[in-house]
N, C-alpha and C positions, 0 to 999 in steps of 0.2 A: 253635718249640721241638718236637723230636721227642716223640712220645707216650710212649716208654719213659722218657725223662728226666723228663717231666712227672709221670708216675705215681709215680716214685720220690720226687720232691720232695713230692708230696701225702702219701705214706705215712710218710716219715721223721719229720716233726714229732710225730705222734701216737705212733709207736713210741719216739721219744726221750723224750717226756713220760712214757710208761709205765715206761720203764727208770729214769728219775730218780725217779719216784714209788716204785717198788719199792725202789730202792737207799736213798733217804733215810729212808723210813719204817722199813725193816728195820734200818738203821744205828741209828736211835733206840732201837728195841726191843732190838737186840743189845747196845748200851751199857747200857741199863737192866738187862738180865739179866747181862751179862758183867762190867761194872766192879765191882759189889759182890762178885761171886764172885772176881774177881782180887784185890781188896783183902783179902778173907778168906783166900785162898790165901797171900798174902804174909804176913799177920799170923800164920797158923797154921804157916808154914814153919819149919824149924829155926832160921833166922836172922831170923825175924820178931819182931813186937812181943809176941806171946803164943803161943809154939810149942805146937802140938798135933800131934805127929808122926803118930799113928795116923789122925786125922781128915784131916790133910793128904794122906797117902798114898792114902786112899780117894777123896777128891775129885779129886786129881791124876790118878788112873787113869780116873775117869769122864770128866774133861775130855779126856784123851788119846783115849779111846774115841770120843767124839763128833767130835773133830777128825780122826780117821783114816777116818771114814765118807765115801765119795764122795758129793758133794752130790746127784747124780741119784738115788742109792739112798735117801738120807735123804728126799728129796722124795717119792718113791714111798711110803716107809714112813709118812710124815706125811699122806698123802692123807685117811685117815679123820679125823684131827684137824682138817684144814682144812674138811672137810664138816661136822663137828660144830659148829665155831665160826661159820663164815660160810655154810654150806649149799651150798658148791660147792668144787671142787678145781681149777677152771680160771679163768684170768684173773690180772691183776696183783695184786689184793688177796689172792687165795688163796695166791699165791707168797710173800707177806710172812711167813707163818708159818714155813715151812721155811727161808727165808732168815735170819730172825732167830735161829732155833734153831741153824742151821749156823754163823753168825758169832759167837754168844755165847761159845763156848769159845775162839775166836781172840782175842776182846776180853779175855777173862779172862787169857789167857797174856800178852798185850801189857801189860795193867795190872800183872800180877805182876812181869814183867821190868822195867818202867819204875820201879816202886816199889823194887825190889831194887837198882837202880843208884844210888839216892840215897846220898850220902856218909854213912857211919855216924857221923862226927863231929857232923853236924847233929842226928842222933837223940840222941846222948849229951847234947848241950847242951840239947835240949828236955826230955829226961828229968830232967836235973839241975835244971831250972827247975820241976819238979813237974807237968809237963803230963800229962794222961791219954792213953791210947792213941788214943782218938778225936780228941782235940785234935791230937796229933802227926800223925795221918793227914790230918786236914782242913787244918791250918794249916802243916804242914811238908812232909810227904811229897808230897801232891798238887801244891802249887805248885812244888816242886823237880823233880818228875817231869813237869811239864806239857809241855816240849818233846818228850820221848820219847812221851808219851801222844798228842800231836797227830800225830806221825809214824806211830804205830801206828794211829790213827784213819784216816789217809789210806790206809794199807795195807788196813784193813778195808773201806773204801769201794771200793777197787780190786778186792778179792776179790769183793765183793758185785756189782759190775758184771759180773764174769765169771760168777758164779753165776746172775745174772738172765738172762744170755745162754743159759746151759745150760737154764734153766727153759723157754725157748722151745721146746725139743724136745718137751715134753709139754703144750703149750697155756698157757704162762705169760704170753704176751704180750711186748711190748717189742721191742727190736732183735733179740734172738735169734730170736723168733718170726717177725719180718719176714725175717730172713736165711734161715731154714729153710723156712718155709711158702711165702713169696712168691718167694724167690730160688732155693734149692736144688731144692725139689720141682717148681717150674715152669720150671726151667732158665733162670732170668733172672740171669745172672752180675752184671749191673750193680746189681741190688738187694742181692745179697750183699755186693758190694764196698762199696756205699754204707753199709750197716749196719756193716760192719767199720771203715770209716774213722771213723764217728761214735763207735763204741766206743773206738777208739784215742784219739780227741780227748778224750773224757771222762776216760779214764784219765790222759792227760798233764796235763789241767787239774787233776785232783784231786791228782796227784803234785806238780805245781808249786806249787799253793796250800798243800799240807801242808808242803812244804820251806820256803817263804817264811815261813809262820807260825811254824814251829819255830825257824828262824834268828832271827826277830824276838824270840821269847821268850828265846832264849839270850843275845842281845845285851843284854837288859834285866836280866840277873842281876847 
Protein backbone atom coordinates (compact mmCIF):
# COMPACT_ATOMS: atom_id res chain seq x y z
CA UNK A 1 0.00 0.00 0.00
CA UNK A 2 1.47 3.42 -0.95
CA UNK A 3 2.55 5.57 2.00
CA UNK A 4 0.22 8.41 0.96
CA UNK A 5 -2.87 6.20 1.07
CA UNK A 6 -1.79 4.59 4.34
CA UNK A 7 -1.31 7.94 6.07
CA UNK A 8 -4.76 9.08 4.96
CA UNK A 9 -6.35 5.90 6.27
CA UNK A 10 -4.60 6.41 9.60
CA UNK A 11 -5.77 10.02 10.03
CA UNK A 12 -9.35 9.64 8.80
CA UNK A 13 -10.84 7.59 11.68
CA UNK A 14 -9.68 10.02 14.38
CA UNK A 15 -10.82 13.07 12.40
CA UNK A 16 -14.18 11.43 11.69
CA UNK A 17 -14.59 10.58 15.37
CA UNK A 18 -13.86 14.18 16.35
CA UNK A 19 -16.42 15.47 13.84
CA UNK A 20 -19.07 13.06 15.13
CA UNK A 21 -18.25 14.01 18.73
CA UNK A 22 -18.55 17.75 18.00
CA UNK A 23 -21.71 17.30 15.96
CA UNK A 24 -23.64 15.00 18.29
CA UNK A 25 -22.79 16.81 21.54
CA UNK A 26 -23.50 20.25 20.06
CA UNK A 27 -26.78 18.92 18.61
CA UNK A 28 -27.82 17.83 22.10
CA UNK A 29 -27.05 21.24 23.62
CA UNK A 30 -28.56 23.10 20.65
CA UNK A 31 -31.81 21.18 21.13
CA UNK A 32 -31.65 21.75 24.87
CA UNK A 33 -31.45 25.50 24.25
CA UNK A 34 -33.38 25.83 21.03
CA UNK A 35 -36.45 23.65 21.46
CA UNK A 36 -37.80 25.39 24.60
CA UNK A 37 -37.13 28.71 22.91
CA UNK A 38 -38.99 27.56 19.79
CA UNK A 39 -41.92 26.30 21.86
CA UNK A 40 -42.08 29.62 23.67
CA UNK A 41 -41.90 31.54 20.39
CA UNK A 42 -44.80 29.51 19.05
CA UNK A 43 -46.82 29.99 22.23
CA UNK A 44 -46.15 33.74 22.29
CA UNK A 45 -46.79 34.29 18.57
CA UNK A 46 -50.00 36.00 17.43
CA UNK A 47 -51.46 32.59 16.48
CA UNK A 48 -50.02 30.77 19.49
CA UNK A 49 -51.49 29.38 22.67
CA UNK A 50 -50.83 32.52 24.70
CA UNK A 51 -50.05 35.46 22.39
CA UNK A 52 -47.55 38.01 23.68
CA UNK A 53 -46.85 40.16 20.66
CA UNK A 54 -44.30 42.52 22.20
CA UNK A 55 -42.21 39.77 23.78
CA UNK A 56 -42.48 37.65 20.65
CA UNK A 57 -41.19 40.46 18.44
CA UNK A 58 -38.17 41.04 20.70
CA UNK A 59 -37.21 37.36 20.93
CA UNK A 60 -37.82 36.85 17.23
CA UNK A 61 -35.41 39.64 16.35
CA UNK A 62 -32.77 38.27 18.71
CA UNK A 63 -33.08 34.83 17.12
CA UNK A 64 -32.81 36.35 13.65
CA UNK A 65 -29.72 38.29 14.73
CA UNK A 66 -27.89 35.18 15.89
CA UNK A 67 -28.98 33.25 12.80
CA UNK A 68 -27.60 35.95 10.50
CA UNK A 69 -24.09 35.90 12.02
CA UNK A 70 -21.60 33.88 9.94
CA UNK A 71 -20.40 30.96 12.02
CA UNK A 72 -16.71 31.73 11.64
CA UNK A 73 -17.29 35.22 13.08
CA UNK A 74 -19.47 33.89 15.89
CA UNK A 75 -16.80 31.35 16.76
CA UNK A 76 -14.16 34.07 17.03
CA UNK A 77 -16.46 36.21 19.18
CA UNK A 78 -17.06 33.28 21.53
CA UNK A 79 -13.38 32.41 22.02
CA UNK A 80 -13.32 34.22 25.43
CA UNK A 81 -16.37 32.21 26.53
CA UNK A 82 -14.72 28.93 25.51
CA UNK A 83 -11.59 29.88 27.43
CA UNK A 84 -13.67 30.82 30.46
CA UNK A 85 -15.59 27.52 30.51
CA UNK A 86 -13.01 24.92 29.49
CA UNK A 87 -9.74 26.92 29.67
CA UNK A 88 -8.99 26.60 25.97
CA UNK A 89 -10.33 27.76 22.61
CA UNK A 90 -8.69 25.04 20.51
CA UNK A 91 -9.85 21.49 19.93
CA UNK A 92 -13.14 19.64 19.45
CA UNK A 93 -14.47 20.28 22.96
CA UNK A 94 -13.91 24.03 22.70
CA UNK A 95 -15.81 24.13 19.39
CA UNK A 96 -18.91 22.59 20.97
CA UNK A 97 -19.75 25.90 22.68
CA UNK A 98 -19.97 28.06 19.52
CA UNK A 99 -21.53 25.18 17.60
CA UNK A 100 -24.32 24.85 20.16
CA UNK A 101 -24.98 28.58 20.29
CA UNK A 102 -24.92 28.86 16.50
CA UNK A 103 -27.38 26.00 16.02
CA UNK A 104 -29.79 26.88 18.86
CA UNK A 105 -31.58 29.69 16.93
CA UNK A 106 -31.97 27.35 13.94
CA UNK A 107 -33.50 24.69 16.19
CA UNK A 108 -35.82 27.32 17.68
CA UNK A 109 -37.11 28.32 14.24
CA UNK A 110 -37.51 24.69 13.20
CA UNK A 111 -39.50 23.94 16.36
CA UNK A 112 -41.65 27.05 15.95
CA UNK A 113 -42.42 26.23 12.31
CA UNK A 114 -43.18 22.58 13.07
CA UNK A 115 -45.57 23.46 15.89
CA UNK A 116 -47.26 26.11 13.77
CA UNK A 117 -48.06 23.52 11.08
CA UNK A 118 -50.24 21.43 13.42
CA UNK A 119 -53.90 21.46 12.38
CA UNK A 120 -55.78 24.09 14.37
CA UNK A 121 -58.75 21.74 14.64
CA UNK A 122 -56.72 19.44 16.88
CA UNK A 123 -55.94 22.38 19.19
CA UNK A 124 -59.58 23.44 19.34
CA UNK A 125 -60.59 19.90 20.30
CA UNK A 126 -57.93 19.76 23.03
CA UNK A 127 -58.97 23.15 24.39
CA UNK A 128 -62.64 22.08 24.38
CA UNK A 129 -61.65 19.13 26.58
CA UNK A 130 -60.23 21.54 29.15
CA UNK A 131 -56.54 20.81 28.54
CA UNK A 132 -54.01 23.34 29.82
CA UNK A 133 -51.55 25.00 27.46
CA UNK A 134 -48.74 22.81 28.78
CA UNK A 135 -50.81 19.66 28.28
CA UNK A 136 -51.68 20.75 24.75
CA UNK A 137 -48.02 21.37 24.01
CA UNK A 138 -46.81 18.08 25.49
CA UNK A 139 -49.60 15.71 24.48
CA UNK A 140 -50.93 17.23 21.27
CA UNK A 141 -48.55 19.65 19.56
CA UNK A 142 -45.26 17.78 19.99
CA UNK A 143 -46.60 14.34 18.93
CA UNK A 144 -48.37 15.87 15.91
CA UNK A 145 -45.31 17.89 14.91
CA UNK A 146 -42.83 15.04 15.45
CA UNK A 147 -42.28 14.20 11.73
CA UNK A 148 -41.44 17.83 10.98
CA UNK A 149 -39.28 18.03 14.10
CA UNK A 150 -37.29 14.97 13.03
CA UNK A 151 -36.74 16.45 9.56
CA UNK A 152 -35.63 19.70 11.18
CA UNK A 153 -33.27 17.83 13.49
CA UNK A 154 -31.67 16.14 10.48
CA UNK A 155 -31.13 19.55 8.86
CA UNK A 156 -29.64 20.82 12.12
CA UNK A 157 -27.14 17.96 12.23
CA UNK A 158 -26.22 18.55 8.59
CA UNK A 159 -25.62 22.24 9.29
CA UNK A 160 -23.48 21.35 12.29
CA UNK A 161 -21.37 18.99 10.20
CA UNK A 162 -20.71 21.92 7.87
CA UNK A 163 -20.00 24.26 10.79
CA UNK A 164 -17.60 21.75 12.35
CA UNK A 165 -15.71 21.60 9.06
CA UNK A 166 -15.39 25.41 9.09
CA UNK A 167 -14.16 25.24 12.69
CA UNK A 168 -11.14 23.36 11.40
CA UNK A 169 -9.89 26.63 9.92
CA UNK A 170 -9.03 27.91 13.41
CA UNK A 171 -7.96 24.73 15.15
CA UNK A 172 -11.29 23.10 15.84
CA UNK A 173 -10.19 19.60 14.89
CA UNK A 174 -12.18 17.04 12.94
CA UNK A 175 -12.43 16.52 9.21
CA UNK A 176 -12.24 20.24 8.46
CA UNK A 177 -8.93 20.52 10.30
CA UNK A 178 -7.66 17.44 8.48
CA UNK A 179 -8.64 18.85 5.08
CA UNK A 180 -7.10 22.27 5.74
CA UNK A 181 -4.02 21.57 7.87
CA UNK A 182 -2.91 18.25 6.43
CA UNK A 183 -4.41 18.58 2.96
CA UNK A 184 -4.51 22.18 1.76
CA UNK A 185 -1.52 23.61 3.64
CA UNK A 186 0.71 20.62 2.78
CA UNK A 187 -0.48 20.38 -0.83
CA UNK A 188 -1.82 16.86 -0.29
CA UNK A 189 -4.89 16.76 -2.47
CA UNK A 190 -5.68 13.16 -1.55
CA UNK A 191 -6.16 14.12 2.11
CA UNK A 192 -8.55 16.94 1.23
CA UNK A 193 -10.53 14.72 -1.14
CA UNK A 194 -10.77 11.92 1.44
CA UNK A 195 -12.05 14.34 4.11
CA UNK A 196 -14.63 15.79 1.72
CA UNK A 197 -15.85 12.31 0.75
CA UNK A 198 -16.36 11.37 4.41
CA UNK A 199 -18.22 14.64 5.10
CA UNK A 200 -20.51 14.02 2.13
CA UNK A 201 -21.12 10.45 3.31
CA UNK A 202 -22.04 11.69 6.79
CA UNK A 203 -24.43 14.27 5.38
CA UNK A 204 -26.09 11.69 3.12
CA UNK A 205 -26.43 9.22 6.00
CA UNK A 206 -28.03 11.82 8.26
CA UNK A 207 -30.41 12.99 5.53
CA UNK A 208 -31.46 9.45 4.65
CA UNK A 209 -31.99 8.50 8.30
CA UNK A 210 -34.03 11.62 8.99
CA UNK A 211 -36.21 11.04 5.94
CA UNK A 212 -36.87 7.39 6.84
CA UNK A 213 -37.77 8.20 10.46
CA UNK A 214 -40.00 11.09 9.41
CA UNK A 215 -41.86 8.94 6.86
CA UNK A 216 -42.27 6.19 9.41
CA UNK A 217 -43.81 8.62 11.90
CA UNK A 218 -46.16 9.98 9.24
CA UNK A 219 -47.30 6.48 8.30
CA UNK A 220 -48.25 5.74 11.93
CA UNK A 221 -50.59 8.72 12.23
